[in-house]
C-alpha positions as a printed NumPy array, in Angstrom:
array([[-13.652, -46.662, 107.212],
       [-15.056, -48.604, 104.659],
       [-16.055, -47.477, 101.114],
       [-18.321, -48.862,  98.89 ],
       [-18.493, -49.077,  94.712],
       [-21.629, -49.817,  93.463],
       [-22.053, -50.325,  89.413],
       [-25.427, -50.402,  87.41 ],
       [-24.938, -53.756,  87.301],
       [-25.581, -54.882,  90.803],
       [-21.242, -55.773,  91.231],
       [-20.58 , -54.46 ,  94.782],
       [-16.581, -53.347,  95.803],
       [-16.045, -52.758,  98.949],
       [-12.782, -51.392,  99.947],
       [-11.326, -48.545, 102.374],
       [-12.701, -44.869, 101.849],
       [-10.185, -41.959, 100.715],
       [-11.107, -38.682, 100.226],
       [-13.551, -36.478, 101.159],
       [-16.275, -38.316, 102.995],
       [-19.467, -38.249, 101.055],
       [-21.81 , -39.724,  98.673],
       [-21.81 , -39.309,  94.421],
       [-23.035, -40.909,  91.511],
       [-20.988, -40.951,  88.479],
       [-19.925, -42.188,  85.311],
       [-17.482, -44.618,  85.954],
       [-14.463, -44.791,  83.84 ],
       [-10.598, -46.151,  83.715],
       [ -7.406, -44.781,  82.972],
       [ -4.353, -47.024,  81.939],
       [ -1.671, -43.989,  82.434],
       [  1.07 , -45.548,  84.841],
       [  2.304, -41.977,  85.65 ],
       [  0.766, -38.549,  85.764],
       [ -2.526, -38.946,  88.162],
       [ -2.359, -35.283,  88.838],
       [ -3.028, -34.105,  85.61 ],
       [ -5.815, -36.848,  85.45 ],
       [ -7.459, -35.049,  88.29 ],
       [ -7.273, -31.654,  86.849],
       [ -8.152, -32.14 ,  83.469],
       [-11.59 , -30.763,  82.943],
       [-12.527, -33.494,  80.694],
       [-13.54 , -35.513,  83.985],
       [-15.927, -33.524,  84.902],
       [-19.226, -36.187,  85.396],
       [-16.888, -38.975,  85.639],
       [-15.142, -41.037,  88.349],
       [-11.716, -42.322,  87.389],
       [-10.267, -45.584,  88.201],
       [ -6.774, -45.852,  87.695],
       [ -5.296, -48.858,  86.285],
       [ -1.821, -48.317,  87.612],
       [ -2.13 , -49.84 ,  90.998],
       [  0.208, -47.797,  93.123],
       [ -1.343, -44.12 ,  93.111],
       [  0.47 , -40.905,  95.253],
       [  3.774, -42.135,  95.66 ],
       [  5.001, -38.62 ,  94.495],
       [  2.374, -36.72 ,  96.032],
       [  1.065, -33.53 ,  94.711],
       [  3.073, -30.992,  92.881],
       [  0.83 , -27.776,  92.051],
       [  3.092, -26.556,  89.256],
       [  1.936, -30.093,  87.42 ],
       [ -1.608, -29.022,  87.215],
       [ -3.839, -28.636,  84.4  ],
       [ -6.362, -26.37 ,  86.431],
       [ -6.999, -25.184,  89.7  ],
       [ -8.854, -27.791,  90.975],
       [ -9.835, -31.271,  90.724],
       [-12.844, -32.468,  88.661],
       [-13.742, -36.022,  88.912],
       [-17.133, -37.195,  91.516],
       [-14.587, -39.703,  92.356],
       [-11.168, -41.361,  92.456],
       [-10.856, -44.99 ,  92.263],
       [ -7.498, -46.586,  93.315],
       [ -5.999, -50.482,  94.373],
       [ -3.667, -48.718,  96.235],
       [ -2.849, -45.219,  97.773],
       [  0.324, -44.066,  98.714],
       [ -0.313, -41.838, 101.455],
       [  3.262, -40.522, 102.322],
       [  4.646, -39.066,  99.038],
       [  8.254, -38.793,  98.496],
       [  9.185, -36.225,  96.506],
       [ 11.001, -33.316,  96.855],
       [  8.572, -31.016,  94.869],
       [  5.91 , -32.482,  96.667],
       [  3.29 , -30.119,  98.012],
       [  1.09 , -32.399, 100.323],
       [ -0.401, -36.027,  99.764],
       [ -3.15 , -37.235,  97.338],
       [ -5.673, -37.486, 100.692],
       [ -5.3  , -34.183, 101.785],
       [ -5.586, -33.41 ,  97.82 ],
       [ -8.879, -35.202,  97.64 ],
       [-10.58 , -33.785, 101.03 ],
       [ -9.606, -30.371, 100.844],
       [-11.695, -30.847,  97.103],
       [-14.171, -32.657,  98.386],
       [-13.757, -35.572,  96.076],
       [-15.067, -38.547,  97.82 ],
       [-12.755, -42.092,  96.182],
       [-12.061, -45.461,  97.51 ],
       [ -9.235, -47.507,  97.493],
       [ -8.516, -51.375,  98.298],
       [-10.566, -52.683,  95.261],
       [ -9.437, -54.761,  92.526],
       [ -8.636, -52.374,  89.804],
       [ -8.369, -55.27 ,  87.407],
       [-11.542, -56.884,  87.791],
       [-13.178, -53.381,  87.545],
       [-11.788, -52.361,  84.612],
       [-12.373, -55.982,  82.998],
       [-16.359, -55.8  ,  83.833],
       [-16.028, -52.092,  82.27 ],
       [-14.302, -53.398,  78.825],
       [-16.319, -56.224,  78.646],
       [-19.776, -54.508,  79.353],
       [-18.989, -50.607,  78.648],
       [-18.689, -47.843,  80.641],
       [-21.471, -47.574,  82.992],
       [-23.009, -45.325,  86.17 ],
       [-21.96 , -46.202,  89.726],
       [-21.952, -44.745,  93.271],
       [-19.437, -44.791,  96.287],
       [-20.417, -44.355,  99.233],
       [-19.49 , -45.047, 102.965],
       [-22.842, -46.028, 103.769],
       [-22.68 , -49.899, 105.001],
       [-26.38 , -49.886, 104.954],
       [-26.937, -49.423, 101.289],
       [-30.077, -50.409,  99.853],
       [-29.464, -51.888,  96.446],
       [-33.524, -51.647,  95.364],
       [-33.361, -47.95 ,  96.006],
       [-29.947, -46.963,  94.536],
       [-30.479, -49.474,  91.162],
       [-32.751, -46.465,  89.682],
       [-30.34 , -43.517,  90.677],
       [-27.575, -45.232,  89.434],
       [-29.418, -45.845,  85.731],
       [-31.09 , -42.301,  85.637],
       [-27.577, -40.591,  85.823],
       [-26.485, -38.536,  82.898],
       [-23.278, -36.293,  82.741],
       [-25.774, -33.789,  81.139],
       [-24.476, -30.255,  80.142],
       [-20.744, -30.094,  82.024],
       [-18.865, -27.812,  79.495],
       [-20.791, -25.132,  81.465],
       [-19.354, -26.122,  84.553],
       [-15.989, -26.077,  83.674],
       [-15.047, -23.075,  81.106],
       [-13.668, -20.115,  82.11 ],
       [-16.471, -17.244,  83.324],
       [-15.214, -14.535,  81.483],
       [-12.209, -13.762,  78.962],
       [ -8.787, -13.204,  79.695],
       [ -5.571, -13.267,  78.341],
       [ -1.996, -15.285,  78.713],
       [  1.365, -13.35 ,  77.578],
       [  3.901, -15.322,  75.324],
       [  6.655, -16.838,  77.563],
       [  9.963, -15.442,  77.109],
       [ 11.817, -18.91 ,  77.438],
       [ 11.287, -22.344,  76.906],
       [ 12.113, -22.936,  80.343],
       [  9.022, -20.663,  80.722],
       [  6.635, -23.409,  82.21 ],
       [  5.306, -22.733,  84.904],
       [  1.577, -22.658,  86.159],
       [ -1.213, -20.655,  83.731],
       [ -0.368, -16.838,  84.453],
       [ -4.167, -16.22 ,  84.585],
       [ -5.152, -12.539,  83.167],
       [ -1.023, -11.433,  82.263],
       [ -1.024,  -8.675,  79.992],
       [  1.233,  -8.759,  76.428],
       [  4.428,  -6.667,  77.451],
       [  5.672,  -6.473,  73.773],
       [  8.762,  -4.588,  74.681],
       [  9.995,  -6.883,  77.164],
       [  9.635,  -9.419,  75.245],
       [ 11.329,  -8.168,  72.517],
       [ 14.386,  -7.824,  75.202],
       [ 13.957, -11.178,  76.259],
       [ 14.04 , -13.098,  73.349],
       [ 17.363, -10.982,  72.43 ],
       [ 18.78 , -12.46 ,  75.466],
       [ 18.365, -16.155,  74.204],
       [ 20.202, -18.918,  72.307],
       [ 19.582, -19.565,  68.844],
       [ 17.891, -22.375,  69.262],
       [ 15.065, -20.942,  71.641],
       [ 14.726, -18.284,  69.404],
       [ 14.089, -20.623,  66.279],
       [ 11.71 , -22.585,  68.624],
       [  9.771, -19.362,  69.449],
       [  8.343, -19.659,  65.856],
       [  4.852, -17.663,  67.177],
       [  6.099, -14.571,  68.348],
       [  3.753, -12.271,  67.479],
       [  0.764, -14.016,  66.205],
       [ -2.625, -13.632,  68.174],
       [ -4.374, -16.862,  69.019],
       [ -8.173, -16.915,  70.412],
       [ -8.997, -20.112,  72.391],
       [-11.77 , -21.032,  72.914],
       [-12.503, -23.163,  76.406],
       [-14.597, -26.117,  76.816],
       [-12.591, -27.42 ,  79.628],
       [ -9.219, -25.987,  78.647],
       [ -6.354, -28.372,  79.644],
       [ -3.707, -25.859,  80.896],
       [ -0.789, -27.535,  78.307],
       [ -2.823, -26.047,  75.492],
       [ -2.216, -22.455,  76.533],
       [  1.043, -23.033,  77.641],
       [  2.045, -24.82 ,  74.563],
       [  1.38 , -21.924,  72.368],
       [  2.824, -19.349,  74.843],
       [  5.909, -21.335,  74.627],
       [  6.147, -20.589,  70.995],
       [  5.7  , -16.836,  71.284],
       [  2.029, -16.467,  71.046],
       [ -0.169, -14.258,  72.269],
       [ -3.316, -16.181,  73.679],
       [ -6.629, -14.765,  74.636],
       [ -9.101, -17.879,  76.562],
       [-12.868, -17.213,  76.038],
       [-15.421, -18.336,  77.699],
       [-17.029, -21.461,  75.664],
       [-20.511, -19.779,  74.777],
       [-18.106, -16.674,  72.97 ],
       [-20.728, -15.427,  69.92 ],
       [-17.765, -16.22 ,  66.886],
       [-18.724, -12.255,  66.117],
       [-17.259, -11.054,  68.95 ],
       [-14.065, -13.602,  68.64 ],
       [-13.874, -12.705,  64.794],
       [-13.976,  -8.89 ,  65.714],
       [-10.95 ,  -9.726,  67.899],
       [ -8.907, -10.745,  64.516],
       [ -7.229, -12.929,  65.947],
       [ -4.545, -14.509,  63.954],
       [ -5.725, -18.358,  64.613],
       [ -8.486, -19.972,  66.678],
       [ -7.918, -22.938,  68.921],
       [-11.048, -25.161,  70.347],
       [-10.146, -27.044,  73.329],
       [-10.713, -30.445,  74.759],
       [-13.851, -30.743,  77.349],
       [-16.381, -32.967,  78.694],
       [-19.618, -34.785,  78.068],
       [-21.091, -35.948,  74.626],
       [-20.693, -33.337,  72.089],
       [-24.287, -33.386,  70.401],
       [-25.175, -31.644,  73.958],
       [-23.364, -28.766,  73.236],
       [-26.026, -27.164,  69.771],
       [-25.51 , -23.67 ,  70.587],
       [-21.697, -23.748,  70.957],
       [-21.811, -25.943,  67.474],
       [-23.879, -23.055,  65.788],
       [-21.024, -20.541,  67.225],
       [-18.055, -22.895,  65.073],
       [-20.051, -22.968,  62.087],
       [-19.543, -19.332,  61.672],
       [-15.968, -19.694,  62.475],
       [-15.205, -21.964,  59.984],
       [-17.182, -20.125,  57.149],
       [-14.403, -17.187,  57.531],
       [-10.523, -18.205,  56.474],
       [ -8.885, -17.912,  60.04 ],
       [ -7.383, -21.257,  60.717],
       [ -7.786, -23.064,  63.078],
       [ -7.081, -26.019,  65.122],
       [ -9.104, -27.991,  67.503],
       [ -8.561, -30.666,  69.98 ],
       [-10.23 , -33.842,  71.39 ],
       [-13.866, -31.982,  72.317],
       [-13.462, -29.181,  69.395],
       [-12.481, -31.906,  67.167],
       [-16.085, -33.364,  67.758],
       [-17.6  , -29.989,  67.646],
       [-16.077, -28.85 ,  64.57 ],
       [-17.259, -32.046,  62.761],
       [-20.615, -31.758,  64.295],
       [-20.83 , -28.272,  62.972],
       [-20.401, -29.507,  59.425],
       [-22.74 , -32.459,  58.991],
       [-20.614, -35.381,  60.453],
       [-22.005, -37.697,  63.308],
       [-20.475, -39.079,  66.548],
       [-20.672, -41.731,  68.822],
       [-20.333, -42.86 ,  72.03 ],
       [-17.284, -45.846,  72.38 ],
       [-18.041, -49.234,  74.362],
       [-15.411, -47.786,  77.143],
       [-13.313, -44.998,  75.648],
       [ -9.499, -44.299,  74.876],
       [ -7.888, -42.563,  78.415],
       [ -4.611, -43.228,  79.361],
       [ -1.007, -42.244,  78.36 ],
       [ -0.052, -44.736,  75.31 ],
       [ -2.419, -45.133,  72.437],
       [ -1.154, -45.228,  69.293],
       [ -2.324, -43.184,  66.391],
       [ -1.333, -42.98 ,  62.89 ],
       [ -0.5  , -39.291,  60.363],
       [ -2.55 , -41.065,  57.104],
       [ -0.086, -38.428,  55.471],
       [  3.2  , -39.808,  56.816],
       [  2.171, -43.028,  57.783],
       [  4.352, -42.465,  60.953],
       [  3.005, -43.606,  63.841],
       [  3.048, -41.357,  67.221],
       [  2.03 , -42.342,  71.179],
       [ -0.688, -40.165,  72.125],
       [ -2.509, -38.996,  75.766],
       [ -6.44 , -39.839,  75.106],
       [ -9.329, -39.004,  77.234],
       [-12.865, -39.381,  75.728],
       [-15.912, -41.242,  75.494],
       [-17.392, -40.365,  71.689],
       [-15.595, -39.982,  68.55 ],
       [-16.319, -38.846,  65.025],
       [-17.778, -41.177,  62.515],
       [-15.317, -41.16 ,  59.98 ],
       [-17.213, -43.825,  57.633],
       [-20.177, -40.44 ,  57.505],
       [-17.608, -37.691,  56.238],
       [-18.27 , -36.124,  52.842],
       [-15.147, -35.709,  51.425],
       [-15.449, -32.506,  49.899],
       [-15.939, -30.987,  53.684],
       [-12.629, -32.882,  55.195],
       [-10.85 , -36.035,  55.109],
       [ -9.144, -38.402,  58.109],
       [ -5.936, -37.161,  59.046],
       [ -5.316, -39.631,  61.447],
       [ -6.272, -43.185,  62.803],
       [ -5.928, -45.039,  66.139],
       [ -3.988, -47.88 ,  65.148],
       [ -5.515, -49.738,  68.532],
       [ -9.172, -49.851,  66.791],
       [ -8.911, -48.169,  63.478],
       [-11.274, -45.354,  64.847],
       [-10.83 , -41.494,  63.468],
       [ -8.094, -39.483,  65.444],
       [ -8.02 , -36.501,  63.23 ],
       [ -9.456, -34.967,  60.3  ],
       [ -8.131, -32.431,  57.731],
       [-10.694, -29.903,  56.409],
       [-11.154, -29.552,  52.171],
       [ -9.808, -26.361,  51.127],
       [ -9.8  , -24.712,  54.403],
       [ -6.809, -23.832,  56.668],
       [ -8.151, -26.025,  59.371],
       [ -7.286, -29.249,  61.118],
       [ -8.193, -31.645,  64.109],
       [ -6.775, -34.361,  66.398],
       [ -8.849, -36.33 ,  68.61 ],
       [ -5.934, -37.048,  70.792],
       [ -3.928, -34.342,  72.846],
       [ -0.701, -33.201,  71.39 ],
       [  0.431, -31.053,  73.964],
       [  0.475, -34.025,  77.125],
       [  3.325, -35.731,  76.754],
       [  3.418, -39.114,  76.419],
       [  6.051, -39.895,  74.096],
       [  6.836, -37.018,  75.467],
       [  7.085, -34.698,  72.629],
       [  5.826, -36.934,  70.178],
       [  2.724, -35.244,  68.487],
       [  4.129, -31.604,  69.525],
       [  4.798, -30.679,  66.251],
       [  1.136, -30.194,  65.737],
       [  1.578, -27.176,  67.364],
       [  3.945, -26.057,  64.993],
       [  1.965, -26.285,  61.814],
       [ -1.261, -24.423,  63.283],
       [  1.439, -21.408,  63.486],
       [  2.878, -22.337,  60.127],
       [ -0.635, -21.855,  58.802],
       [ -1.355, -18.724,  61.272],
       [  1.795, -17.29 ,  59.21 ],
       [  0.668, -17.767,  55.613],
       [ -2.707, -16.617,  56.207],
       [ -0.854, -13.516,  58.013],
       [  1.372, -12.949,  55.094],
       [ -1.712, -13.586,  52.675],
       [ -3.292, -10.616,  54.842],
       [ -0.219,  -8.301,  53.981],
       [ -0.097,  -9.101,  50.398],
       [ -3.916,  -8.665,  49.762],
       [ -3.625,  -5.126,  51.925],
       [ -0.213,  -3.721,  49.933],
       [ -2.   ,  -5.328,  46.172]])
């Protein structure tokens, strides 16, 4: 069956229909990753967008459910050059075609994705329609494309209620998120005694409690904390700061998520309350942007965003460059930062945009990229260890004050 991708500048691509048979209008973005298409599809940060994969062959290793970042795909549409309909992988549970169809995601294959990417780079991210309707009317479609916005999508992707994730007992415990598992302290301690010394050293977050605000959190964020021994409680995006503070976490994690950060006014107000506490905070992607907005900084939309697994970022404290995974269309305006509030901590080597902040006089740091992802493969995982060290110092200070 034929399918068409129609851009708001009037460009039309003709290809082959894949996935669900329905018409969608969405924001069209591209991702330069050569692998990890399933992680892209199940990343909640793509809610409200249709994704073009620049790598030409997609689906060759199928769908491995244990690699999913959430329980379902989030993009409105999927755009590829060539879709492998017969995966070759002993771990594969199904093909991409079956996965897209079962989850209601339409797509198009067989188009020149290089040409599409060049259009988006030169003209900027734009809206588009994926349809199988051969009798489409451009004059009728254009106003609809120009009127589309992603809107307030955080409410669409966040969890419906608070739940807990128990610490992993070993570093090999890397399966899907366990959902509402409770913390079995006795069992955890017994399992920890059976580990090799190298594993014990890695579980440096044992006994620490982390509050994770879910703005569209990728599963590996909670898993990265759990693997280090932390007990994680996941909160819906619109949870009041008072509830989180009352639960007395040792640290707070602000997750990634979709959409324009300025659409999250209610959340930003609650984040300002969390900033005013002395609880250590680590924020990723959208969480990084929301913290900056809460403290008076500004954000703006990039021409075509950063989406892929090969973006170099420089740690300004050490001068070291790390390969990072990124998925964002907005950035913090570093030039308008008050250094009395925060200073740049990371910068994008390609275009010089801000990639992280360190908050002056506070145990708070934030990054625009994804340290829980594995492009390096573990280049920036040390940031979780930094967060754990901050929590350790915070707990130690509280215990010192209590004994004084």
